[in-house]
C-alpha positions in Angstrom: 92.8 132.0 118.9 93.3 130.8 122.6 94.1 127.2 122.9 91.2 125.1 124.4 91.7 123.1 127.5 91.0 119.5 126.7 90.7 116.4 128.9 91.5 112.9 127.6 88.2 111.3 128.8 86.0 113.8 126.9 88.0 113.3 123.7 87.9 109.5 124.1 84.1 109.6 124.5 83.7 111.8 121.4 86.1 109.6 119.3 83.9 106.7 120.2 80.9 108.7 119.0 82.7 109.4 115.7 83.5 105.7 115.3 79.8 104.8 115.7 78.5 107.6 113.5 81.2 107.5 110.7 82.6 110.6 109.0 79.6 111.0 106.7 77.2 111.3 109.6 78.8 113.9 111.8 76.3 116.6 111.0 74.3 117.4 114.1 76.5 115.4 116.5 77.6 117.1 119.7 81.4 117.0 119.6 82.4 120.1 121.7 85.9 118.9 122.6 86.9 117.8 119.1 85.3 120.9 117.6 87.2 123.2 119.9 90.5 121.4 119.2 89.8 121.5 115.4 88.9 125.2 115.4 92.2 126.1 117.1 94.3 124.2 114.5 92.5 124.1 111.1 90.7 126.5 108.8 88.2 124.1 107.1 85.0 125.6 105.9 82.7 123.3 107.9 82.8 121.9 111.4 82.7 118.4 110.1 85.6 119.1 107.7 87.6 120.6 110.5 87.0 117.6 112.8 88.1 115.2 110.0 91.2 117.2 109.3 92.1 117.1 113.0 91.6 113.4 113.2 93.8 112.8 110.1 96.6 114.9 111.6 96.4 113.0 114.9 96.3 109.6 113.3 99.3 110.5 111.0 101.3 111.0 114.2 100.8 107.4 115.3 103.5 104.8 114.7 103.3 103.3 111.2 102.0 99.8 111.2 99.2 98.1 113.1 98.3 101.0 115.4 97.9 103.6 112.7 96.2 101.2 110.3 93.7 100.1 112.9 93.0 103.7 113.7 92.4 104.6 110.1 89.9 101.7 109.7 88.2 102.4 113.1 87.5 106.0 112.2 86.8 105.5 108.5 89.9 107.4 107.5 91.3 104.6 105.3 90.8 105.1 101.6 87.3 103.9 100.6 86.0 103.4 104.1 84.2 106.7 104.7 80.8 105.1 104.0 81.4 101.8 105.7 79.1 100.9 108.6 80.8 100.8 112.0 80.6 97.0 112.2 82.6 96.6 108.9 85.2 99.1 110.0 85.6 97.3 113.4 85.9 93.9 111.6 88.7 95.2 109.3 90.5 96.8 112.2 90.3 93.5 114.1 91.9 91.8 111.2 94.9 94.1 111.5 95.6 92.8 115.0 94.5 89.2 114.0 92.0 89.0 116.9 88.2 88.5 117.1 85.9 91.5 116.7 84.8 91.1 120.3 88.3 91.1 121.7 89.2 94.1 119.5 86.1 95.9 120.9 87.0 95.2 124.5 90.7 95.8 124.4 92.4 97.1 121.2 89.7 99.6 120.2 90.0 101.5 123.5 93.8 101.5 123.2 93.7 102.8 119.6 91.2 105.6 120.3 93.1 106.5 123.4 96.3 107.0 121.4 94.4 109.2 119.0 93.1 111.3 121.9 96.6 111.7 123.3 97.8 113.1 120.0 94.9 115.5 119.7 95.9 116.9 123.1 99.5 117.1 122.0 98.6 118.9 118.8 96.5 121.5 120.6 99.0 122.0 123.4 101.8 122.4 120.8 99.8 124.7 118.6 100.1 122.2 115.8 103.2 120.5 114.5 106.5 122.3 113.8 106.4 125.8 112.5 105.5 126.0 108.8 103.2 123.0 108.8 100.2 125.3 108.4 101.6 126.3 105.0 100.1 123.1 103.7 96.6 123.8 105.1 95.3 125.2 101.8 96.5 122.5 99.4 98.1 119.2 98.8 100.2 119.9 95.7 103.2 122.3 95.3 105.9 123.0 92.7 109.5 123.0 93.7 112.2 124.5 91.5 115.6 122.8 91.8 118.9 123.1 90.0 120.1 120.0 88.1 123.3 120.5 86.2 123.1 123.8 84.3 119.3 124.1 84.3 116.4 124.7 86.6 113.9 121.9 86.8 110.4 122.0 88.3 109.4 119.1 90.5 105.8 118.4 91.7 105.3 117.6 95.4 102.2 115.8 96.6 101.3 115.5 100.3 98.6 112.9 100.5 98.3 109.1 100.5 100.0 107.5 97.6 96.7 105.9 96.4 95.3 109.3 95.7 97.8 110.0 92.9 96.2 111.0 89.6 97.6 111.3 86.1 101.1 110.3 86.9 102.3 107.6 84.5 104.6 105.7 86.9 104.7 105.4 90.7 107.8 103.8 92.3 107.0 101.6 95.3 109.4 100.3 97.9 109.7 96.6 98.1 111.7 94.0 100.0 114.3 91.9 98.1 111.9 89.0 97.8 109.3 91.2 96.1 106.8 89.9 98.8 104.0 92.4 99.0 102.5 93.3 102.5 98.9 92.4 103.1 96.6 95.1 101.6 95.2 96.2 104.9 98.6 97.4 106.1 99.5 101.1 106.2 102.6 101.2 103.9 103.1 102.5 100.4 103.2 99.0 98.7 100.1 97.9 100.7 98.2 101.0 99.7 99.1 100.5 96.0 98.2 96.9 96.1 94.8 97.8 97.7 94.2 100.6 95.2 95.1 98.4 92.2 92.8 95.5 93.2 89.4 94.8 91.9 86.6 94.3 94.4 82.9 93.4 94.2 80.1 95.5 95.5 80.4 93.7 98.9 84.1 94.4 99.1 85.1 90.9 98.2 88.5 90.6 96.4 87.9 89.7 92.8 91.4 90.3 91.4 94.8 91.1 92.9 96.8 92.1 89.7 99.9 93.6 91.3 100.5 90.6 93.5 99.9 88.2 90.6 102.2 90.2 88.2 105.0 90.3 90.7 104.8 86.5 91.1 104.9 86.2 87.3 107.9 88.5 87.1 109.8 86.5 89.7 109.0 83.2 87.9 110.1 84.7 84.6 113.4 85.9 86.0 114.1 82.7 88.0 114.0 84.5 91.4 110.8 82.9 92.9 111.5 82.2 96.6 114.9 83.8 96.7 116.0 87.4 97.1 117.1 89.7 94.3 120.1 92.1 94.5 119.1 95.3 96.3 118.4 98.0 93.8 116.6 95.7 91.4 113.3 97.1 89.9 110.4 95.0 88.8 107.7 96.7 86.6 104.1 95.8 86.7 100.8 97.2 85.6 98.7 99.3 87.9 95.4 97.4 87.9 92.4 99.6 88.9 94.7 102.7 89.2 94.9 102.9 85.4 91.5 104.5 85.4 93.0 107.4 87.4 95.9 107.9 85.0 98.5 105.8 86.9 99.7 103.3 84.3 102.7 101.5 85.8 104.1 100.6 89.2 107.9 100.1 89.5 108.7 98.0 92.6 112.2 99.0 93.9 113.9 96.3 96.0 115.5 98.4 98.8 114.6 96.6 102.0 116.6 93.5 103.0 114.7 91.4 105.6 116.7 90.8 108.8 116.7 87.1 109.6 114.5 86.1 112.6 112.8 89.5 112.9 110.1 91.6 111.3 112.6 94.3 110.6 114.5 95.4 107.5 117.9 96.9 106.7 117.9 99.7 104.1 121.1 101.3 102.8 121.0 104.7 101.1 123.3 103.4 98.4 120.6 100.8 97.5 118.0 103.5 97.3 120.1 105.6 94.9 120.8 102.5 92.8 117.1 101.6 92.7 116.1 105.2 91.7 118.6 105.1 88.9 117.3 101.8 87.8 113.7 103.1 87.8 114.8 105.7 85.3 116.4 103.1 83.2 113.2 101.0 83.1 111.2 104.1 82.3 113.5 104.8 79.3 113.0 101.2 78.2 109.3 101.3 78.5 108.8 104.9 77.3 107.7 104.2 73.7 105.8 101.0 74.4 102.7 103.0 75.5 100.5 105.6 73.8 101.0 108.3 74.8 104.6 107.5 75.8 105.4 107.3 79.5 106.7 110.7 80.8 106.0 111.2 84.5 107.3 109.3 87.5 106.6 109.7 91.2 108.8 108.7 94.1 107.9 108.3 97.8 110.7 108.7 100.3 112.0 105.2 99.9 113.1 103.4 103.1 111.5 106.0 105.4 108.8 103.6 106.7 109.7 100.2 108.0 113.2 100.8 106.8 113.6 103.5 109.5 115.6 106.0 107.5 115.1 109.7 108.5 113.3 111.7 105.8 116.5 113.7 105.1 118.6 110.5 104.4 115.9 109.0 102.2 115.4 112.2 100.2 119.1 112.7 99.7 119.5 109.1 98.4 116.6 109.5 96.0 117.7 112.9 94.9 121.2 111.8 94.1 119.9 109.7 91.2 117.2 112.1 90.2 119.6 115.0 89.9 122.1 112.9 87.9 119.3 111.9 85.5 118.0 115.4 85.0 121.4 117.0 84.8 122.3 114.9 81.8 119.3 116.4 80.0 116.5 113.9 80.6 113.1 115.5 80.3 111.1 113.4 82.7 108.3 115.0 84.7 109.4 114.1 88.3 107.0 114.0 91.3 107.4 113.2 95.0 104.6 111.9 97.2 104.8 112.2 101.0 102.3 111.6 103.8 103.3 114.3 106.3 104.1 118.1 106.2 107.4 117.3 107.9 108.4 115.1 105.0 107.2 117.7 102.5 109.4 120.3 104.1 112.5 118.1 103.6 111.7 117.8 99.9 111.1 121.5 99.6 114.6 122.1 100.9 116.1 120.2 98.0 117.1 123.5 96.3 119.3 124.3 99.2 120.9 120.9 99.1 120.5 118.0 101.5 123.8 117.7 103.3 124.5 115.7 106.5 123.7 117.7 109.7 121.5 120.4 107.9 118.2 118.7 108.7 117.4 116.8 111.8 114.0 115.4 110.8 112.8 112.4 112.7 112.5 109.0 111.1 109.6 109.0 108.7 106.4 107.1 107.9 106.0 107.7 104.2 107.7 104.9 102.3 
């Protein structure tokens, strides 16, 4: 299909129309620029589905953090916001930047939607992302056969937000060494899990924040409240509301060391490997405490978000411990969850081995 010619102004106007209407009310809306772009890149069955898929791809390309999070709320792409009225979505997006709704409307919203428009143009002009990304257009789950020791093991690879996991006993979540959770409106794995585990009333008011509360209890019980733990430490908590979807435990892996005087973190691959091995040890300890016993565990690419590690480096660090565990005969059901096709391709290359210099993937946004 020929690539459509798009101009930024038309896309921005249509994105503002999407913001006002919401994803559930796109039927009958005139969105010629977005529809043309979507038709050239996606194979969704409906025009509305194609536009939504295009927006998700464009937003995923934004820098992780306030920009991407605000875009997700503004357009109703954040989990649970599809049916929110535009005023509620704007209010939550304004919270991300800690400004008033009026200031967000006049300044930040235009910037956020402008960035989304730019990435739509880049997607169309580039014919999509890297070659092979279209392989994921028809599904979000895939099996990957890898060799561990003297046997072949099947991993399950998910490409979707971590809070959409279903029927996986344990999900491993990256944490800083203070086990201080990010605010639930953030765009990271731990923020998404905190949000998904929480209990909210019919108006969206927070009624219970169990993961946050359990982590504080864990720190108090182990005498670490207010001070850092050793990198590689793993704290186990319940999963709150995620239990109804088959996710029973969250293992918080302390891999990010806050850098004094900044908002940045230092993450060492060796700490990721140590935390992954420790997660398996905790899984073995807890295995028989539950009925049915815990069996499956899911890893994001630890350290590839705010930690700044390239996907390849994170995947290699996690895989070192996973391979060692499976090679000794452990029968765990191992999953990986990533947020982008680029990260998925790195995990799919595990059978070929992840060695320095073989993959030049950019720093990631998944963990």
